[in-house]
C-alpha positions as CSV (number, residue, x, y, z in Angstrom):
1,X,215.4,-110.0,92.2
2,X,212.7,-112.5,93.0
3,X,209.2,-111.1,92.7
4,X,207.9,-113.7,95.2
5,X,210.3,-112.5,97.9
6,X,209.9,-108.8,97.2
7,X,206.1,-108.8,96.9
8,X,204.6,-111.9,98.4
9,X,201.1,-110.3,98.8
10,X,200.8,-109.3,95.2
11,X,197.2,-109.6,94.0
12,X,197.5,-108.3,90.4
13,X,200.3,-108.9,88.0
14,X,200.6,-107.6,84.4
15,X,203.5,-109.2,82.5
16,X,202.3,-108.6,79.0
17,X,204.9,-108.8,76.2
18,X,207.7,-110.0,78.5
19,X,209.7,-112.1,76.1
20,X,212.3,-113.2,78.6
21,X,209.8,-115.1,80.8
22,X,209.6,-118.8,80.3
23,X,206.8,-121.3,81.2
24,X,208.9,-122.5,84.1
25,X,209.2,-118.9,85.5
26,X,205.4,-118.4,85.0
27,X,204.7,-121.6,86.9
28,X,206.9,-120.5,89.8
29,X,205.2,-117.1,90.0
30,X,201.7,-118.6,89.9
31,X,202.5,-121.3,92.4
32,X,204.3,-119.1,94.9
33,X,202.1,-115.9,94.8
34,X,199.3,-117.3,96.9
35,X,197.2,-114.1,97.0
36,X,197.3,-113.5,93.2
37,X,193.8,-112.8,91.9
38,X,194.5,-111.3,88.4
39,X,197.2,-112.2,85.8
40,X,197.7,-110.5,82.4
41,X,199.6,-112.8,80.1
42,X,199.0,-110.8,76.8
43,X,201.7,-111.3,74.2
44,X,203.6,-114.1,76.1
45,X,204.6,-116.9,73.9
46,X,205.2,-119.1,77.0
47,X,201.5,-118.9,77.9
48,X,199.9,-121.2,75.3
49,X,196.5,-122.8,75.7
50,X,197.8,-125.9,77.3
51,X,199.6,-123.9,79.9
52,X,196.5,-121.8,80.6
53,X,194.4,-125.0,81.2
54,X,197.0,-126.3,83.7
55,X,196.9,-123.0,85.6
56,X,193.1,-123.0,85.6
57,X,193.1,-126.5,87.2
58,X,195.7,-125.4,89.8
59,X,194.1,-122.0,90.6
60,X,190.4,-122.0,89.5
61,X,189.7,-118.6,91.1
62,X,192.6,-116.8,89.3
63,X,191.4,-114.4,86.6
64,X,193.6,-114.4,83.6
65,X,193.8,-112.2,80.5
66,X,195.6,-113.3,77.3
67,X,195.3,-111.0,74.3
68,X,197.0,-111.6,71.1
69,X,199.5,-108.7,70.6
70,X,201.4,-108.1,67.4
71,X,204.8,-106.5,66.9
72,X,203.0,-103.4,65.6
73,X,201.1,-103.0,68.9
74,X,204.3,-103.2,70.9
75,X,206.0,-100.5,68.8
76,X,203.3,-98.0,69.4
77,X,202.7,-98.9,73.1
78,X,204.8,-96.8,75.4
79,X,203.7,-98.9,78.4
80,X,202.1,-95.9,80.2
81,X,198.6,-96.2,81.4
82,X,196.5,-93.1,82.1
83,X,193.2,-93.4,83.8
84,X,190.2,-92.3,81.6
85,X,189.1,-89.7,84.1
86,X,192.4,-87.9,83.7
87,X,192.0,-87.8,80.0
88,X,188.5,-86.5,80.2
89,X,189.6,-83.8,82.7
90,X,192.3,-82.6,80.3
91,X,189.9,-82.4,77.4
92,X,187.5,-80.3,79.4
93,X,190.2,-77.8,80.3
94,X,191.2,-77.4,76.7
95,X,187.6,-76.5,75.8
96,X,187.4,-73.7,78.4
97,X,190.1,-71.5,76.8
98,X,188.5,-68.3,75.5
99,X,188.5,-64.6,75.2
100,X,186.9,-61.9,77.3
101,X,183.5,-62.3,78.8
102,X,180.9,-59.7,77.9
């Protein structure tokens, strides 16, 4: 299924560690997603520095993130993202367990 046809108004796209994506596919996404504002390319081998410079020339307002991800990071990452406020709320609830009040 083509992402451009399904979600043409996409503003943020995180395709970190997607090994099947080639530089041609990336170029098509970036060219055809006109409202794209943020793109995470962490761990993509197709997104080298030469490619990033080409994208920056084509879309200077596009924010991009490219972190170096090792195989170890991928094994321990389940792909789920939990907002920090949810984690803090869960920790507060754990601390409120207790016995009887006097």
